[in-house]
PDB file of N, H, CA, C and O in Angstrom:
ATOM      1  N   UNK A   1      -6.735  16.845   3.138  1.00  0.00           N
ATOM      2  CA  UNK A   1      -7.675  15.966   2.463  1.00  0.00           C
ATOM      3  C   UNK A   1      -8.653  16.827   1.658  1.00  0.00           C
ATOM      4  O   UNK A   1      -9.210  17.782   2.199  1.00  0.00           O
ATOM      5  N   UNK A   2      -8.876  16.507   0.366  1.00  0.00           N
ATOM      6  H   UNK A   2      -8.423  15.731  -0.074  1.00  0.00           H
ATOM      7  CA  UNK A   2      -9.766  17.319  -0.460  1.00  0.00           C
ATOM      8  C   UNK A   2     -11.215  17.234  -0.005  1.00  0.00           C
ATOM      9  O   UNK A   2     -11.664  16.219   0.526  1.00  0.00           O
ATOM     10  N   UNK A   3     -11.919  18.311  -0.225  1.00  0.00           N
ATOM     11  H   UNK A   3     -11.554  19.136  -0.657  1.00  0.00           H
ATOM     12  CA  UNK A   3     -13.336  18.356   0.127  1.00  0.00           C
ATOM     13  C   UNK A   3     -14.141  17.914  -1.096  1.00  0.00           C
ATOM     14  O   UNK A   3     -13.939  18.421  -2.200  1.00  0.00           O
ATOM     15  N   UNK A   4     -15.050  16.970  -0.889  1.00  0.00           N
ATOM     16  H   UNK A   4     -15.214  16.558   0.007  1.00  0.00           H
ATOM     17  CA  UNK A   4     -15.884  16.473  -1.983  1.00  0.00           C
ATOM     18  C   UNK A   4     -17.007  17.454  -2.276  1.00  0.00           C
ATOM     19  O   UNK A   4     -17.450  18.199  -1.403  1.00  0.00           O
ATOM     20  N   UNK A   5     -17.462  17.437  -3.539  1.00  0.00           N
ATOM     21  H   UNK A   5     -17.101  16.831  -4.249  1.00  0.00           H
ATOM     22  CA  UNK A   5     -18.591  18.273  -3.917  1.00  0.00           C
ATOM     23  C   UNK A   5     -19.828  17.805  -3.167  1.00  0.00           C
ATOM     24  O   UNK A   5     -20.014  16.615  -2.913  1.00  0.00           O
ATOM     25  N   UNK A   6     -20.658  18.762  -2.825  1.00  0.00           N
ATOM     26  H   UNK A   6     -20.507  19.728  -3.032  1.00  0.00           H
ATOM     27  CA  UNK A   6     -21.924  18.448  -2.170  1.00  0.00           C
ATOM     28  C   UNK A   6     -22.876  17.856  -3.202  1.00  0.00           C
ATOM     29  O   UNK A   6     -23.065  18.430  -4.274  1.00  0.00           O
ATOM     30  N   UNK A   7     -23.465  16.732  -2.890  1.00  0.00           N
ATOM     31  H   UNK A   7     -23.311  16.265  -2.019  1.00  0.00           H
ATOM     32  CA  UNK A   7     -24.408  16.088  -3.796  1.00  0.00           C
ATOM     33  C   UNK A   7     -25.785  16.707  -3.627  1.00  0.00           C
ATOM     34  O   UNK A   7     -26.182  17.071  -2.520  1.00  0.00           O
ATOM     35  N   UNK A   8     -26.514  16.825  -4.736  1.00  0.00           N
ATOM     36  H   UNK A   8     -26.192  16.530  -5.635  1.00  0.00           H
ATOM     37  CA  UNK A   8     -27.848  17.422  -4.687  1.00  0.00           C
ATOM     38  C   UNK A   8     -28.868  16.510  -4.019  1.00  0.00           C
ATOM     39  O   UNK A   8     -29.591  16.937  -3.119  1.00  0.00           O
ATOM     40  N   UNK A   9     -28.927  15.258  -4.456  1.00  0.00           N
ATOM     41  H   UNK A   9     -28.339  14.911  -5.187  1.00  0.00           H
ATOM     42  CA  UNK A   9     -29.853  14.283  -3.888  1.00  0.00           C
ATOM     43  C   UNK A   9     -29.120  12.952  -3.718  1.00  0.00           C
ATOM     44  O   UNK A   9     -29.306  12.039  -4.522  1.00  0.00           O
ATOM     45  N   UNK A  10     -28.300  12.835  -2.694  1.00  0.00           N
ATOM     46  H   UNK A  10     -28.149  13.577  -2.040  1.00  0.00           H
ATOM     47  CA  UNK A  10     -27.495  11.625  -2.552  1.00  0.00           C
ATOM     48  C   UNK A  10     -28.323  10.370  -2.302  1.00  0.00           C
ATOM     49  O   UNK A  10     -29.319  10.385  -1.579  1.00  0.00           O
ATOM     50  N   UNK A  11     -27.875   9.289  -2.927  1.00  0.00           N
ATOM     51  H   UNK A  11     -27.066   9.277  -3.514  1.00  0.00           H
ATOM     52  CA  UNK A  11     -28.477   7.967  -2.760  1.00  0.00           C
ATOM     53  C   UNK A  11     -27.331   6.998  -2.507  1.00  0.00           C
ATOM     54  O   UNK A  11     -26.315   7.049  -3.200  1.00  0.00           O
ATOM     55  N   UNK A  12     -27.478   6.133  -1.543  1.00  0.00           N
ATOM     56  H   UNK A  12     -28.303   6.091  -0.980  1.00  0.00           H
ATOM     57  CA  UNK A  12     -26.457   5.139  -1.250  1.00  0.00           C
ATOM     58  C   UNK A  12     -26.664   3.917  -2.124  1.00  0.00           C
ATOM     59  O   UNK A  12     -27.774   3.397  -2.235  1.00  0.00           O
ATOM     60  N   UNK A  13     -25.574   3.464  -2.747  1.00  0.00           N
ATOM     61  H   UNK A  13     -24.672   3.887  -2.656  1.00  0.00           H
ATOM     62  CA  UNK A  13     -25.606   2.287  -3.616  1.00  0.00           C
ATOM     63  C   UNK A  13     -24.586   1.290  -3.092  1.00  0.00           C
ATOM     64  O   UNK A  13     -23.426   1.636  -2.870  1.00  0.00           O
ATOM     65  N   UNK A  14     -25.017   0.068  -2.898  1.00  0.00           N
ATOM     66  H   UNK A  14     -25.960  -0.212  -3.079  1.00  0.00           H
ATOM     67  CA  UNK A  14     -24.124  -0.994  -2.467  1.00  0.00           C
ATOM     68  C   UNK A  14     -23.921  -1.946  -3.634  1.00  0.00           C
ATOM     69  O   UNK A  14     -24.884  -2.362  -4.279  1.00  0.00           O
ATOM     70  N   UNK A  15     -22.674  -2.289  -3.902  1.00  0.00           N
ATOM     71  H   UNK A  15     -21.891  -1.952  -3.379  1.00  0.00           H
ATOM     72  CA  UNK A  15     -22.382  -3.177  -5.019  1.00  0.00           C
ATOM     73  C   UNK A  15     -21.255  -4.126  -4.652  1.00  0.00           C
ATOM     74  O   UNK A  15     -20.480  -3.858  -3.734  1.00  0.00           O
ATOM     75  N   UNK A  16     -21.168  -5.218  -5.360  1.00  0.00           N
ATOM     76  H   UNK A  16     -21.797  -5.436  -6.106  1.00  0.00           H
ATOM     77  CA  UNK A  16     -20.093  -6.185  -5.151  1.00  0.00           C
ATOM     78  C   UNK A  16     -19.199  -6.151  -6.376  1.00  0.00           C
ATOM     79  O   UNK A  16     -19.676  -6.286  -7.503  1.00  0.00           O
ATOM     80  N   UNK A  17     -17.899  -5.971  -6.156  1.00  0.00           N
ATOM     81  H   UNK A  17     -17.512  -5.861  -5.241  1.00  0.00           H
ATOM     82  CA  UNK A  17     -16.939  -5.934  -7.249  1.00  0.00           C
ATOM     83  C   UNK A  17     -15.845  -6.965  -6.999  1.00  0.00           C
ATOM     84  O   UNK A  17     -15.712  -7.490  -5.893  1.00  0.00           O
ATOM     85  N   UNK A  18     -15.075  -7.244  -8.022  1.00  0.00           N
ATOM     86  H   UNK A  18     -15.182  -6.818  -8.920  1.00  0.00           H
ATOM     87  CA  UNK A  18     -13.959  -8.181  -7.897  1.00  0.00           C
ATOM     88  C   UNK A  18     -12.864  -7.570  -7.038  1.00  0.00           C
ATOM     89  O   UNK A  18     -12.732  -6.349  -6.961  1.00  0.00           O
ATOM     90  N   UNK A  19     -12.085  -8.422  -6.397  1.00  0.00           N
ATOM     91  H   UNK A  19     -12.193  -9.414  -6.460  1.00  0.00           H
ATOM     92  CA  UNK A  19     -11.026  -7.933  -5.523  1.00  0.00           C
ATOM     93  C   UNK A  19     -10.018  -7.083  -6.290  1.00  0.00           C
ATOM     94  O   UNK A  19      -9.540  -6.072  -5.776  1.00  0.00           O
ATOM     95  N   UNK A  20      -9.688  -7.494  -7.536  1.00  0.00           N
ATOM     96  H   UNK A  20     -10.077  -8.315  -7.954  1.00  0.00           H
ATOM     97  CA  UNK A  20      -8.713  -6.709  -8.304  1.00  0.00           C
ATOM     98  C   UNK A  20      -9.270  -5.324  -8.621  1.00  0.00           C
ATOM     99  O   UNK A  20      -8.510  -4.358  -8.690  1.00  0.00           O
ATOM    100  N   UNK A  21     -10.592  -5.212  -8.817  1.00  0.00           N
ATOM    101  H   UNK A  21     -11.209  -5.997  -8.761  1.00  0.00           H
ATOM    102  CA  UNK A  21     -11.203  -3.914  -9.078  1.00  0.00           C
ATOM    103  C   UNK A  21     -11.128  -3.035  -7.825  1.00  0.00           C
ATOM    104  O   UNK A  21     -10.840  -1.841  -7.910  1.00  0.00           O
ATOM    105  N   UNK A  22     -11.386  -3.627  -6.691  1.00  0.00           N
ATOM    106  H   UNK A  22     -11.621  -4.597  -6.622  1.00  0.00           H
ATOM    107  CA  UNK A  22     -11.319  -2.901  -5.427  1.00  0.00           C
ATOM    108  C   UNK A  22      -9.893  -2.421  -5.161  1.00  0.00           C
ATOM    109  O   UNK A  22      -9.677  -1.291  -4.721  1.00  0.00           O
ATOM    110  N   UNK A  23      -8.923  -3.300  -5.435  1.00  0.00           N
ATOM    111  H   UNK A  23      -9.098  -4.217  -5.793  1.00  0.00           H
ATOM    112  CA  UNK A  23      -7.521  -2.926  -5.230  1.00  0.00           C
ATOM    113  C   UNK A  23      -7.141  -1.771  -6.147  1.00  0.00           C
ATOM    114  O   UNK A  23      -6.497  -0.816  -5.710  1.00  0.00           O
ATOM    115  N   UNK A  24      -7.535  -1.851  -7.414  1.00  0.00           N
ATOM    116  H   UNK A  24      -8.058  -2.626  -7.769  1.00  0.00           H
ATOM    117  CA  UNK A  24      -7.235  -0.786  -8.364  1.00  0.00           C
ATOM    118  C   UNK A  24      -7.901   0.522  -7.936  1.00  0.00           C
ATOM    119  O   UNK A  24      -7.277   1.582  -7.990  1.00  0.00           O
ATOM    120  N   UNK A  25      -9.160   0.451  -7.514  1.00  0.00           N
ATOM    121  H   UNK A  25      -9.666  -0.410  -7.471  1.00  0.00           H
ATOM    122  CA  UNK A  25      -9.890   1.630  -7.055  1.00  0.00           C
ATOM    123  C   UNK A  25      -9.210   2.252  -5.844  1.00  0.00           C
ATOM    124  O   UNK A  25      -9.038   3.469  -5.775  1.00  0.00           O
ATOM    125  N   UNK A  26      -8.832   1.428  -4.911  1.00  0.00           N
ATOM    126  H   UNK A  26      -8.972   0.439  -4.967  1.00  0.00           H
ATOM    127  CA  UNK A  26      -8.176   1.906  -3.694  1.00  0.00           C
ATOM    128  C   UNK A  26      -6.855   2.601  -4.016  1.00  0.00           C
ATOM    129  O   UNK A  26      -6.562   3.676  -3.492  1.00  0.00           O
ATOM    130  N   UNK A  27      -6.058   1.971  -4.888  1.00  0.00           N
ATOM    131  H   UNK A  27      -6.296   1.098  -5.314  1.00  0.00           H
ATOM    132  CA  UNK A  27      -4.768   2.553  -5.266  1.00  0.00           C
ATOM    133  C   UNK A  27      -4.941   3.854  -6.030  1.00  0.00           C
ATOM    134  O   UNK A  27      -4.217   4.821  -5.790  1.00  0.00           O
ATOM    135  N   UNK A  28      -5.896   3.882  -6.947  1.00  0.00           N
ATOM    136  H   UNK A  28      -6.484   3.096  -7.141  1.00  0.00           H
ATOM    137  CA  UNK A  28      -6.161   5.085  -7.723  1.00  0.00           C
ATOM    138  C   UNK A  28      -6.613   6.227  -6.813  1.00  0.00           C
ATOM    139  O   UNK A  28      -6.166   7.364  -6.968  1.00  0.00           O
ATOM    140  N   UNK A  29      -7.484   5.928  -5.883  1.00  0.00           N
ATOM    141  H   UNK A  29      -7.847   5.005  -5.757  1.00  0.00           H
ATOM    142  CA  UNK A  29      -7.957   6.944  -4.940  1.00  0.00           C
ATOM    143  C   UNK A  29      -6.788   7.517  -4.142  1.00  0.00           C
ATOM    144  O   UNK A  29      -6.708   8.728  -3.936  1.00  0.00           O
ATOM    145  N   UNK A  30      -5.902   6.667  -3.703  1.00  0.00           N
ATOM    146  H   UNK A  30      -5.967   5.683  -3.870  1.00  0.00           H
ATOM    147  CA  UNK A  30      -4.736   7.117  -2.951  1.00  0.00           C
ATOM    148  C   UNK A  30      -3.853   8.017  -3.812  1.00  0.00           C
ATOM    149  O   UNK A  30      -3.440   9.091  -3.376  1.00  0.00           O
ATOM    150  N   UNK A  31      -3.565   7.569  -5.043  1.00  0.00           N
ATOM    151  H   UNK A  31      -3.901   6.696  -5.397  1.00  0.00           H
ATOM    152  CA  UNK A  31      -2.666   8.323  -5.924  1.00  0.00           C
ATOM    153  C   UNK A  31      -3.262   9.668  -6.352  1.00  0.00           C
ATOM    154  O   UNK A  31      -2.528  10.639  -6.535  1.00  0.00           O
ATOM    155  N   UNK A  32      -4.579   9.727  -6.508  1.00  0.00           N
ATOM    156  H   UNK A  32      -5.174   8.938  -6.359  1.00  0.00           H
ATOM    157  CA  UNK A  32      -5.225  10.959  -6.968  1.00  0.00           C
ATOM    158  C   UNK A  32      -5.738  11.834  -5.825  1.00  0.00           C
ATOM    159  O   UNK A  32      -6.310  12.898  -6.061  1.00  0.00           O
ATOM    160  N   UNK A  33      -5.533  11.386  -4.593  1.00  0.00           N
ATOM    161  H   UNK A  33      -5.069  10.522  -4.401  1.00  0.00           H
ATOM    162  CA  UNK A  33      -5.997  12.127  -3.415  1.00  0.00           C
ATOM    163  C   UNK A  33      -7.502  12.397  -3.493  1.00  0.00           C
ATOM    164  O   UNK A  33      -7.973  13.500  -3.214  1.00  0.00           O
ATOM    165  N   UNK A  34      -8.232  11.360  -3.878  1.00  0.00           N
ATOM    166  H   UNK A  34      -7.850  10.465  -4.104  1.00  0.00           H
ATOM    167  CA  UNK A  34      -9.690  11.433  -3.960  1.00  0.00           C
ATOM    168  C   UNK A  34     -10.275  10.271  -3.178  1.00  0.00           C
ATOM    169  O   UNK A  34      -9.583   9.300  -2.872  1.00  0.00           O
ATOM    170  N   UNK A  35     -11.552  10.379  -2.858  1.00  0.00           N
ATOM    171  H   UNK A  35     -12.114  11.168  -3.106  1.00  0.00           H
ATOM    172  CA  UNK A  35     -12.217   9.253  -2.210  1.00  0.00           C
ATOM    173  C   UNK A  35     -12.575   8.216  -3.272  1.00  0.00           C
ATOM    174  O   UNK A  35     -12.691   8.536  -4.456  1.00  0.00           O
ATOM    175  N   UNK A  36     -12.747   6.990  -2.837  1.00  0.00           N
ATOM    176  H   UNK A  36     -12.653   6.731  -1.876  1.00  0.00           H
ATOM    177  CA  UNK A  36     -13.177   5.939  -3.750  1.00  0.00           C
ATOM    178  C   UNK A  36     -14.545   6.289  -4.334  1.00  0.00           C
ATOM    179  O   UNK A  36     -14.800   6.056  -5.515  1.00  0.00           O
ATOM    180  N   UNK A  37     -15.413   6.845  -3.508  1.00  0.00           N
ATOM    181  H   UNK A  37     -15.205   7.035  -2.548  1.00  0.00           H
ATOM    182  CA  UNK A  37     -16.750   7.223  -3.964  1.00  0.00           C
ATOM    183  C   UNK A  37     -16.673   8.272  -5.071  1.00  0.00           C
ATOM    184  O   UNK A  37     -17.431   8.209  -6.039  1.00  0.00           O
ATOM    185  N   UNK A  38     -15.766   9.230  -4.934  1.00  0.00           N
ATOM    186  H   UNK A  38     -15.150   9.281  -4.148  1.00  0.00           H
ATOM    187  CA  UNK A  38     -15.629  10.267  -5.954  1.00  0.00           C
ATOM    188  C   UNK A  38     -15.178   9.674  -7.290  1.00  0.00           C
ATOM    189  O   UNK A  38     -15.671  10.070  -8.346  1.00  0.00           O
ATOM    190  N   UNK A  39     -14.254   8.739  -7.241  1.00  0.00           N
ATOM    191  H   UNK A  39     -13.854   8.417  -6.383  1.00  0.00           H
ATOM    192  CA  UNK A  39     -13.782   8.092  -8.465  1.00  0.00           C
ATOM    193  C   UNK A  39     -14.895   7.272  -9.105  1.00  0.00           C
ATOM    194  O   UNK A  39     -15.052   7.291 -10.326  1.00  0.00           O
ATOM    195  N   UNK A  40     -15.661   6.559  -8.303  1.00  0.00           N
ATOM    196  H   UNK A  40     -15.534   6.543  -7.311  1.00  0.00           H
ATOM    197  CA  UNK A  40     -16.779   5.772  -8.838  1.00  0.00           C
ATOM    198  C   UNK A  40     -17.819   6.695  -9.460  1.00  0.00           C
ATOM    199  O   UNK A  40     -18.336   6.397 -10.537  1.00  0.00           O
ATOM    200  N   UNK A  41     -18.135   7.813  -8.804  1.00  0.00           N
ATOM    201  H   UNK A  41     -17.715   8.055  -7.930  1.00  0.00           H
ATOM    202  CA  UNK A  41     -19.107   8.764  -9.362  1.00  0.00           C
ATOM    203  C   UNK A  41     -18.616   9.335 -10.689  1.00  0.00           C
ATOM    204  O   UNK A  41     -19.395   9.459 -11.634  1.00  0.00           O
ATOM    205  N   UNK A  42     -17.329   9.685 -10.770  1.00  0.00           N
ATOM    206  H   UNK A  42     -16.696   9.584 -10.002  1.00  0.00           H
ATOM    207  CA  UNK A  42     -16.769  10.218 -12.016  1.00  0.00           C
ATOM    208  C   UNK A  42     -16.838   9.172 -13.130  1.00  0.00           C
ATOM    209  O   UNK A  42     -17.200   9.494 -14.262  1.00  0.00           O
ATOM    210  N   UNK A  43     -16.494   7.933 -12.817  1.00  0.00           N
ATOM    211  H   UNK A  43     -16.199   7.671 -11.898  1.00  0.00           H
ATOM    212  CA  UNK A  43     -16.523   6.861 -13.816  1.00  0.00           C
ATOM    213  C   UNK A  43     -17.956   6.606 -14.287  1.00  0.00           C
ATOM    214  O   UNK A  43     -18.193   6.424 -15.481  1.00  0.00           O
ATOM    215  N   UNK A  44     -18.903   6.592 -13.360  1.00  0.00           N
ATOM    216  H   UNK A  44     -18.710   6.740 -12.390  1.00  0.00           H
ATOM    217  CA  UNK A  44     -20.299   6.370 -13.715  1.00  0.00           C
ATOM    218  C   UNK A  44     -20.835   7.506 -14.576  1.00  0.00           C
ATOM    219  O   UNK A  44     -21.557   7.268 -15.545  1.00  0.00           O
ATOM    220  N   UNK A  45     -20.484   8.735 -14.225  1.00  0.00           N
ATOM    221  H   UNK A  45     -19.898   8.928 -13.438  1.00  0.00           H
ATOM    222  CA  UNK A  45     -20.926   9.880 -15.008  1.00  0.00           C
ATOM    223  C   UNK A  45     -20.401   9.798 -16.446  1.00  0.00           C
ATOM    224  O   UNK A  45     -21.143  10.053 -17.395  1.00  0.00           O
ATOM    225  N   UNK A  46     -19.139   9.448 -16.603  1.00  0.00           N
ATOM    226  H   UNK A  46     -18.535   9.241 -15.833  1.00  0.00           H
ATOM    227  CA  UNK A  46     -18.549   9.308 -17.937  1.00  0.00           C
ATOM    228  C   UNK A  46     -19.220   8.172 -18.708  1.00  0.00           C
ATOM    229  O   UNK A  46     -19.524   8.323 -19.891  1.00  0.00           O
ATOM    230  N   UNK A  47     -19.447   7.058 -18.059  1.00  0.00           N
ATOM    231  H   UNK A  47     -19.200   6.936 -17.098  1.00  0.00           H
ATOM    232  CA  UNK A  47     -20.110   5.913 -18.695  1.00  0.00           C
ATOM    233  C   UNK A  47     -21.510   6.300 -19.181  1.00  0.00           C
ATOM    234  O   UNK A  47     -21.890   5.977 -20.306  1.00  0.00           O
ATOM    235  N   UNK A  48     -22.274   6.990 -18.331  1.00  0.00           N
ATOM    236  H   UNK A  48     -21.965   7.252 -17.417  1.00  0.00           H
ATOM    237  CA  UNK A  48     -23.626   7.389 -18.700  1.00  0.00           C
ATOM    238  C   UNK A  48     -23.630   8.391 -19.843  1.00  0.00           C
ATOM    239  O   UNK A  48     -24.499   8.337 -20.714  1.00  0.00           O
ATOM    240  N   UNK A  49     -22.677   9.298 -19.849  1.00  0.00           N
ATOM    241  H   UNK A  49     -21.971   9.342 -19.141  1.00  0.00           H
ATOM    242  CA  UNK A  49     -22.566  10.248 -20.965  1.00  0.00           C
ATOM    243  C   UNK A  49     -22.325   9.496 -22.269  1.00  0.00           C
ATOM    244  O   UNK A  49     -22.937   9.805 -23.292  1.00  0.00           O
ATOM    245  N   UNK A  50     -21.444   8.519 -22.233  1.00  0.00           N
ATOM    246  H   UNK A  50     -20.947   8.268 -21.402  1.00  0.00           H
ATOM    247  CA  UNK A  50     -21.140   7.741 -23.437  1.00  0.00           C
ATOM    248  C   UNK A  50     -22.332   6.910 -23.894  1.00  0.00           C
ATOM    249  O   UNK A  50     -22.556   6.779 -25.097  1.00  0.00           O
ATOM    250  N   UNK A  51     -23.086   6.360 -22.988  1.00  0.00           N
ATOM    251  H   UNK A  51     -22.905   6.468 -22.010  1.00  0.00           H
ATOM    252  CA  UNK A  51     -24.226   5.513 -23.329  1.00  0.00           C
ATOM    253  C   UNK A  51     -25.451   6.302 -23.775  1.00  0.00           C
ATOM    254  O   UNK A  51     -26.249   5.806 -24.570  1.00  0.00           O
ATOM    255  N   UNK A  52     -25.607   7.499 -23.282  1.00  0.00           N
ATOM    256  H   UNK A  52     -24.959   7.901 -22.635  1.00  0.00           H
ATOM    257  CA  UNK A  52     -26.827   8.248 -23.583  1.00  0.00           C
ATOM    258  C   UNK A  52     -26.686   9.120 -24.825  1.00  0.00           C
ATOM    259  O   UNK A  52     -27.656   9.756 -25.238  1.00  0.00           O
ATOM    260  N   UNK A  53     -25.519   9.163 -25.420  1.00  0.00           N
ATOM    261  H   UNK A  53     -24.731   8.646 -25.084  1.00  0.00           H
ATOM    262  CA  UNK A  53     -25.294   9.988 -26.612  1.00  0.00           C
ATOM    263  C   UNK A  53     -25.745  11.418 -26.389  1.00  0.00           C
ATOM    264  O   UNK A  53     -26.383  12.016 -27.256  1.00  0.00           O
ATOM    265  N   UNK A  54     -25.419  11.963 -25.238  1.00  0.00           N
ATOM    266  H   UNK A  54     -24.901  11.477 -24.534  1.00  0.00           H
ATOM    267  CA  UNK A  54     -25.736  13.348 -24.865  1.00  0.00           C
ATOM    268  C   UNK A  54     -27.220  13.578 -24.616  1.00  0.00           C
ATOM    269  O   UNK A  54     -27.627  14.720 -24.403  1.00  0.00           O
ATOM    270  N   UNK A  55     -28.034  12.542 -24.634  1.00  0.00           N
ATOM    271  H   UNK A  55     -27.703  11.614 -24.807  1.00  0.00           H
ATOM    272  CA  UNK A  55     -29.457  12.694 -24.333  1.00  0.00           C
ATOM    273  C   UNK A  55     -29.679  12.338 -22.869  1.00  0.00           C
ATOM    274  O   UNK A  55     -28.993  11.467 -22.333  1.00  0.00           O
ATOM    275  N   UNK A  56     -30.626  13.000 -22.220  1.00  0.00           N
ATOM    276  H   UNK A  56     -31.183  13.707 -22.656  1.00  0.00           H
ATOM    277  CA  UNK A  56     -30.916  12.645 -20.831  1.00  0.00           C
ATOM    278  C   UNK A  56     -31.520  11.250 -20.740  1.00  0.00           C
ATOM    279  O   UNK A  56     -32.265  10.821 -21.620  1.00  0.00           O
ATOM    280  N   UNK A  57     -31.195  10.568 -19.688  1.00  0.00           N
ATOM    281  H   UNK A  57     -30.589  10.916 -18.972  1.00  0.00           H
ATOM    282  CA  UNK A  57     -31.725   9.231 -19.443  1.00  0.00           C
ATOM    283  C   UNK A  57     -32.964   9.376 -18.568  1.00  0.00           C
ATOM    284  O   UNK A  57     -32.901  10.032 -17.529  1.00  0.00           O
ATOM    285  N   UNK A  58     -34.089   8.782 -18.961  1.00  0.00           N
ATOM    286  H   UNK A  58     -34.140   8.249 -19.806  1.00  0.00           H
ATOM    287  CA  UNK A  58     -35.290   8.900 -18.129  1.00  0.00           C
ATOM    288  C   UNK A  58     -35.073   8.265 -16.761  1.00  0.00           C
ATOM    289  O   UNK A  58     -34.428   7.224 -16.640  1.00  0.00           O
ATOM    290  N   UNK A  59     -35.613   8.897 -15.753  1.00  0.00           N
ATOM    291  H   UNK A  59     -36.137   9.743 -15.852  1.00  0.00           H
ATOM    292  CA  UNK A  59     -35.499   8.393 -14.388  1.00  0.00           C
ATOM    293  C   UNK A  59     -36.865   7.902 -13.949  1.00  0.00           C
ATOM    294  O   UNK A  59     -37.851   8.637 -13.995  1.00  0.00           O
ATOM    295  N   UNK A  60     -36.907   6.652 -13.525  1.00  0.00           N
ATOM    296  H   UNK A  60     -36.105   6.055 -13.488  1.00  0.00           H
ATOM    297  CA  UNK A  60     -38.154   6.063 -13.044  1.00  0.00           C
ATOM    298  C   UNK A  60     -38.090   5.982 -11.529  1.00  0.00           C
ATOM    299  O   UNK A  60     -37.220   5.314 -10.970  1.00  0.00           O
ATOM    300  N   UNK A  61     -38.999   6.652 -10.879  1.00  0.00           N
ATOM    301  H   UNK A  61     -39.706   7.195 -11.333  1.00  0.00           H
ATOM    302  CA  UNK A  61     -39.028   6.646  -9.426  1.00  0.00           C
ATOM    303  C   UNK A  61     -40.173   5.800  -8.927  1.00  0.00           C
ATOM    304  O   UNK A  61     -41.223   5.713  -9.562  1.00  0.00           O
ATOM    305  N   UNK A  62     -39.959   5.171  -7.773  1.00  0.00           N
ATOM    306  H   UNK A  62     -39.105   5.242  -7.257  1.00  0.00           H
ATOM    307  CA  UNK A  62     -41.007   4.349  -7.164  1.00  0.00           C
ATOM    308  C   UNK A  62     -41.934   5.203  -6.342  1.00  0.00           C
ATOM    309  O   UNK A  62     -42.883   4.691  -5.748  1.00  0.00           O
TER     310      UNK A  62
END
């Protein structure tokens, strides 16, 4: 089983997705020998890169 990268400041996020999305995620994770969390993190990172046009996104902390 592959070892995941250590996160610098991990935060737990709970979300609700469609069943077909969950099935696709589960199958992809199995085929790529990755965790579902790793695939979600990679997808989110790519999405944020595309949305921010290479600029950092401001982080608002409570």
